[in-house]
N, C-alpha and C positions, 0 to 999 in steps of 0.2 A: 653669841650662841653658847649655851651652857655645855659643860663637859659631858654630861650624860647624853645630851642630844647628839653631840659629835660622835660619841662612842656608838650610839644606836645607828647612826648613818653608816659608820664604818662597818658595823656588823652586817647591815643590810647589803652594803656594797660587796662585802666578802661573800655573803651568801649568793648574790646574783652572779658574781664571777665564778664561784664554785659550781653553780648550776649550769652556767654557760660552758664551763670546761667539761663538766660531766656530759652535757649534750654533745659537744664536739667529739669527746672521747668515744661516746657511744656510737656516734655517726661514723667515725673513722673505723671503729671496730666492726660495724655493720658492713661498711664498704670493703674493708680488707678481708674480714673473715667470712662473711656470708655472701657478699656480692663480688668478692675479689676475682673469682674465676671468670665471671661474666665480663667485667670491665677489662680484664686482661685479654680476653678474646676479642672484644671490641677494638682495643688498642692494636692488637696484633693484626686484625683484619684491615685496619686502616693503613697499616704499613706494608701489608703483604700484597704481592703480585702473583697471580697464577696464570701461566700460559701453557698451551698445548702444542706439542711438536709432533708432526706426523712421523711414524716409523716407515721404513722402506716399503714401497708398494710392490705388488707382485710383478715380476718380469713377464712380458708377453713375447713369445717367439712364434715363428711360423711352423709348419708341419715338419720341417727338417731341422728345427732348432736355431734358425737364423734370428738374431735379435731384432725385435720390432720396437719395444718400449722398455726402458730401464729406469731405475731410481738412481739419482746422482746427487751428491752434495752441492747445494746451491747457496749463494750468499743472500741473506736477508738483512735489511737495514732497520734499526730500531733506535729509540731514545729512552733513557731512564726518566728524564724530565724535560719535555720539549720547551718548557719555559726558560730553561738555561741555555738554549741555543741562541747564539748571538745574531745569526742571519737566517731566520726561518724561511724567508721568501727565497733567498738564494739556494738553500737546501732543497726547498720544494721544487724549484726549477730544475736543479741538477738531478734529483731523484726521479722527477717526472720524465726527463729526457732518457734516463737509464732504464726505467721500468715501463714506460708507456702510460703510466697513470696521469690523470689530470693534475697539473701542479696546483691549481686552486683548491682541489679537494685535499691534497696533502697539506697545504698551508692552513686550511681551516682546522684540521685535526691538530696540527702543531700549535696553533694559537689557543685552542680551547682546552686541551688536555694538560693535566699536571702529573700524570702517572705514566707507567710503561706504555709506549705507543709504537706500533709497527709503522714504518714509513714505506717500505717496499719489500715484499716477500717473494722468495723463491725466484730471484733473478736467474737468467741463464748461467750455467756453471762457468762458461767462458768469459763472464763479465766480472770475475773476482778482482782483477787488477783495477778495473774502473771503480768498483765498489770501495776498495781500499783507498783509492785516491780521493774519492768523495768524502769518506770519513776523515781523512787527514786534513781536508779543507774545512770541515765543519765540526768543531769540537762539540761533543754531546751526541753525535751520531755514531752508532756502533754496528758491528757486523756479527751475525750469528749464522752458523751453517745449518741449513735445513735440508731435508730430503725433498728434492724436486723430481721432475720427469724429463727424460731425454729420449728423443726419437731419432735414431741414427740415420734413418732412410728419408728423413724430411717428409716430403709430401706423398711418399709411396704408401698407398692404402690408408692415407690419413682420414678420408671420409668414413671408412669402416672402423678404424682403430679409435679415432676421436682425439680429443685433447683434454688437458687438465686446467683447472683453475686453482686458486689458493686452497680452497676447501674441498676439492674433489673433482670428479670427472664432469666435464661440460658437454661433451657430445660423444657419439659413437659408443664403442665397447667400453671406453673409459667411464662413460656415464651409465650405460645399461648394466654393467657388471661392477659398479662402484663398490658395493659392499663386499663382493668376492675379492676384488683386487686390493682393497684397503689392507694395510699392514697394521692398523691400530694407531694409537697415539700414546705419547708419553707426557705426563703432566710435570711441570716444574713449578716449584713455589720459591719465591724470592722475598726478602725483607729489605726495606729501605734502611740505610744507616742514618745517623743523626743529621748529617748534612744533606741527605737526599740526593747524592750524586753517584752512588753505586748501588748495586743490588747484590745481596749476600745470599747464597743458596742456603735454604733451611735444611733440606735433606740432600745428602750426597747421593747422586744417581750415577749408575754405571754408564760410561760413554759407549759401551759395546752394544750395537743394535743387532737384533736377530737377522739372519740372512733372509732375503725375500723369497717367496715361493715363485714357481714358474708355471705360467698358463700357456698351453700350446693351442694355437688355432689352426684351421685347415688350410689357410692361404699358403700357396706356393709362391715365394717371392719372385723367382725368375718369370713365372707365368704372369704374376701380378704386374711386374715391370713391363713386360711385353704388351699386355692388355692396356695398361695405362699410357704407354708411349704411343701406341697406334691410335688409341682413342683421342688423346690430346692433339696429335697431328691432324687427325680427321676434323675435329671440332675447329681447330685453328685455321686450317686450309679453307674450310667452308664457312668461316665466320659464324658458326652456329652458336646458339644460346648456351646449350649444355649437352651432355651426352653421358651414356652409361655403357659399360661393357662387363659382362658376367661370364665366368667360366666355371662349370661345375661338373662333377663326376656323377653320371646318371645311375651308377651302380651302388654308390654309398651315400649320395646326397651332399658330399663334401663340396664346399665352396672353395674353388682353387684360386679364383681372382674375382674381385669386385671393384672395378675402376669407375671413377666418376670425374667428370670435367664440368666446371672448373673445380680445382682442388685447393689445398692450402698447406702451409707448413705448421704442424702442431707445436713446434718449438716456439713459435711466435704467432699464436692465433689472433692476437689483438690487432695485427696489421692487415687482417683480411675481413671482409664483410661476413657476418654470421651466415649469410646465404651460401657462402662457399664451404661452410663446414658440413652442410647437409649431405647425407648419403642418399642421393636421388634414386638409387636402386630400390629403396624401400619407402622413402618419405614422400615421393612424388608419384602421381598416377597420370596416365596418358591414355588417349584412345589408341587401341592396338592396331587399327587398320586391318589390312589383309592377313596379317599374321594370325588373326583370330579364326581364319577360315579352317584351320586345323581342328578347331572345336566343332565347327559345323559339320565337317566331313566325318569326324569321329562319331558324332551323334547319329549321322545318317547311316553309317556302316554298322556301328555297334548295336544300334536298335533294331537292325534288320529292315529298316524302311528302304534302304538302297543297297544294291550290290556294286562291287567295284566296276563292273562292265556296263552299268546303267548310264544313260545319257540324259542331258538336260538341254532344252531348247533355249538358246541365248539370243536368237534372232539377230537383230541389228545392234545389239548391245545396249538396249534401253528397256526399262520395265517401269510402268506407271502404277503406283499404289496410292489410291486416294489422290491428294493434291500433289504428291511428290513423284518425280521421275528419277529412277536410279539409272546411272550410266556406268558403263565400263570405261576405264581410262583409255583403252585402245579399241578400235573397231574389231569385232571378232573375226578370226580367220575363216570361220564357217558358222552357219546358223545353229548347228547342234554340236555340243561339246560332251565328251565323256567326263566323268567325275575327275579323272586325272587331268584332263585339259582345263577344267574349271580352276583347278589349283595351280597348274603350271602357268596358265596365262592370266591368273588372278582376276577371274571374271566376277565382278560384283553382282551382275544379274544372275549368273548361274548359282552363286552362293545364296543369294536371296531366295531364289526358287527352291533350292534344296532345303533351306531353313524353314520356309513356309510349309513344305511338304512334311517335314519331320514333326512340326507342331511346337507350340509355345512351351508346354510342360516338359516335353522330352528335351528340348533344347536347353531349357533352364536347368534341368537335372544334370546334364553333362557339363554345363558351365560351372555349376557348384561342385561337381565331382572333380573337376580339374583344379578347384581351389579358388576360383574367382569370386570376389565379394567377401573374402575373409582374409585376415592377416595370416601370413605363413607361420608354421610352427617355430620358425627361427626367432620371431618376436624381437627384431632389432630395434634399437633406439629410434623412436619417432615413426615406426612402421605404420602404414595406413592400409586399409582394406580395399581401396579403390572404390568404384561405384558400379553396382549391379542391382537394378531394381527388380523386385519379383514380378511375375507375369500379371498380377492383379493391377499393377501400376503401368502396364504397357499400353501404348496407343496402337492404332492400326498399322503405323509405320515401324513400330519397335522391332517386331520379329524379323522382317527382312533387313532392317538396318543393323541389328545385332549380328546377323548371320555373316556380314562382312566387316565387323569390327567397329561399328558406330554405336552411339547411345550407351556406352559403358566406358569405364576407366580402369586400367590395370597398372600395377607396378611392374617395372622391368623384371624383378625377381619372380613375381607370379607367372609372367609370360615365359621366362626361361624354364621354370619348373614344369609348365604344361608340356613343353617339348621334351623335357627330361622324362615325363611320364610315358611318352611314346618310345624314347630311346631306351628306357629301362625294360622294354618288352611289355608295357601295359600296366606296370605297377606304379602306385602313387609314391613318388619320391619325397622323402622327408629330408629337408635341407639341414645341414649341420655346419656349424662354424667352430665349435669347441671340439678339438681333435680327439680328446680323450673321453668325451662323453659317450655313453652307450648309444648304439644305433637303434632307432625305432624300427619295428618290423614294417615291411612294405606290404600293402594290400593291393590285390589286382583290381583295376578299374576298367580295363579294356580287354576284350577278347584277343587271343593271339592272332586270329585271322584279320582282325581290324588293324592291329599293329603292323602286320606284314603289308597290307594294302596301303596304309598311310605312308609307311616308309618308302614303298615303291613310288608312290605319287610324289613325295617330297624330293626324291632323287631326280625326278624328271623336271622339277622346278629349276634345278641347277643345270641339268644337261641340255634342256631344250626350252626352258621358260624364262621367267623374269629374273632368275638368280644366277645367270651364267657367270657373273663376276665373282661368285663365291666358290667357284671350282678350284680344286687343289690337285695338281698333277699326281697321278698314281693313287688317289684316294677318292672313294665314292662318298660324296657329300649329300646329305638330305637336309633340306631347309626351306624357308619361306621368306619372301620379301614382304614388306608392308610399308604403305605410305598413308598417313592420316592427316587430313587437312584440319587445321584448327579453325573451327567455324566461329564466325562472329568477331574475330579479331584480325587485325592486319598490322604490318610493320609501320613505323613512322613514315616511310616513303610509299606506303600503300600496297606493298607486296602481300600476297596470300602467304600464310605461314603453314609449314608442314612438319611432320615428325617422320623420320625415315628409319626403317628397321631391317635387320636381317637376323634370323634366329634359326639355328639348326644343329645337327650333330654329325659326327663322323668317327670312324668309317661307318657307313650306313649298315653294313652287314654285321658289325660288332662294335657298337658305339663306345668310344672311350671318353668322350667329352661332349658337353653341350655348350655352345657359345651364343650369346646374345649381344648384338650391337645396336644401340639406339642413339640417334642424333636428332636433337631438337632444334628446329628452325634453321636448317642449313640455307645458305644463300647460293643461288645459281643452280646447282644440281639439287633436286628435291626427292627423287624416287629412291626407295630402299635399295633397289638393284644397283644403282649408281653410287649411292652415298655409303651405305652400311655394308653391302656385300663384300667389297674389296677389303675393308677392315676386318670383317669376319674371317676371310680367307687367310690373312696374315696371322691373326691371333690363333686360329685353329691349327694352321700349319706348324706354328711354333709349339703349341701345346702338344700336338701329336709327337713331335720330335722330342720334347721334354719327357713325355710319358713312354718313350720307346722301351725303356728298361725300368718299369715301375716296381716299387717294392710290392711284395705279395699283399693283395687286398685282404683286409679282415673279412671274415664271413658275415653276411647279412642275413638275418632271419627274415624269411619271406612268408607272410601269412597267406595261405592258399584259401582265398575267400570265394572262389568260384567266379563264374562269369556274371557280369552285371546284366540283368535282363533288359 
C-alpha cells in the first residue's frame, strides 16, 4: 500500500472519529441541556415513594360529652423492599395472625412487589409490643405509627356509630359522616438510597398533627346502656333472631338510645359477620302487626269518620273478605266493641271494619302523613323506606289487612316516630342524631282532640288490655302491643315465626320519652304483651329516672299549620 493511500485512509478514519465524537457530544448536550430536566424527573420518580397518612379523625361524644370514638396512634407494618425479607412466608403468617388479614394475600404482595409495601395497617394500639416483636423477628419489616380508631365502650351503640376500615368508615355514622369526620391526610415523599434498603425523606414534615374536632350526638350513654342490656337479655332468653330498642324525646326528636341485637365490637369488626354490623333500626323493615292500629284509629278519628264513643260490631271475632277470613287472636269478650276496646283488646276484625269504613284514600293519606313508605329525615347509613304500595296497587284484601298491620313493612324507627307524633301532641316529629344541628320546625298533623282520644285509648291498652306487662308503678303508660306472623316461612323445626312489639310513651299526661321494643322470631313466648312489654317497662322506667332532672330543653319552633282536614 502506497504512502499516499495510507494517509488518505488515516484522514478518512480521523474524519469519521471526529464526526462520531461530534454526534456523541451533540447527543450528550441534548440530553443534558435540553432533556436533562425530563430524565432527572424520570429517575427521581423511579426512586420516589409517596404515601398518605390519615390525620386525626373527629372525636365522637354523646350528648353529655362522654367519649364514644377517638383517634389513637396505632402501629402499622411495612417494608422498604419485600424482596430483601428472608422469610416472607413466616412474616405473612405472623402478620396475618396479628392483623386478621389472609396470610396468603400478604405473601402474594411480598413476593411480587419491589417497592414500599404495607403489610398490616392500623393494628389495635394495644398490640404495639406484638408488632415490635414481629419486626425484631423479621428483618426488613418496619413499624410506622398511624392514626387509627378506638371505641372505649366496645359494642355499646356500635351498630349506630359504626366501624372503620383502613381507608375510612365502613358502617354506621363512621360511614355516613365519613367526609365530615375525616381529618384530612398528610403526604410523605421518600427516596430510595443507592442500596435500596432505606427510605430518605425528601421534605421535612412537622410531626405535630392538628387536634381533632369533636362531634356531639344525641345519644345518652346511660340510657343506651340500659336499652342495650335489656334488649340483649330479652333476645338471649327467648333465643330470638334479632331485636331493636329505641328511645327518643318526642319534644325535640332527639334519639336518646338506639340499641340493636346482635351487635359487635367495632375495635375488631373483622371477627364478626357483616350482618352483625347492621343497624336494624333503619336497615331492616318488618310487618308492624297491631302496633299499626294507631294509624287506623288516627285516620278514623281525625277524618271525622268516627267519634271516640262510636262502636264496631266484632261478632264472634271473624270477618270474611273475599276468599280470606280475618280472625282475632282471642275470642271477643262481647260482640260489640267501642273504639277504645278495639285497641285495648287488639281486635283485627274491629280494625279491619274501621279501615274499610274510613276508605282507601283516607287511610293511605294518614299512612303517608305518619311517614310510612319514605326514609326518615335522619337518613342514616343504609336506611330503607319500608314497603307501602299506593291504593292503585291494592287488592280487595289490602285495605282490611293494612288496617291491622299486614301487607306493609316499616322500620322500627318509622314506627317509633309514629308514636312520637302522638306523644308530641299531634306534631310531626323530626328525628335528630347530631346534637348541635338546628332543629327543624314541627308541623301539626293531628287535631288536639284526636291526640287526646288516642292517648286515652292507649293508656287502657296498658291498664286493661294486652299491654299490662308494660305498666310502671306510679306512671301512666300509653302504648300498644303488636304481634306479626311471618307468612310463608317457618323455622327449621317447623315452627311459625313471629315478630313481637311494644311501643309507647310515658307519662301519658306529659310524655317525656317514647320507647319501642321489637323482638324478631322469639321462641316459646311470641306475643308482644309477653315478649316486648316487660322490656319496654324496664327501659322506660330507667329513662324516666334518668330524665328526672333534665337540662333545660332548647326551644323548638313549631309551625302552626292548622288542622288536617
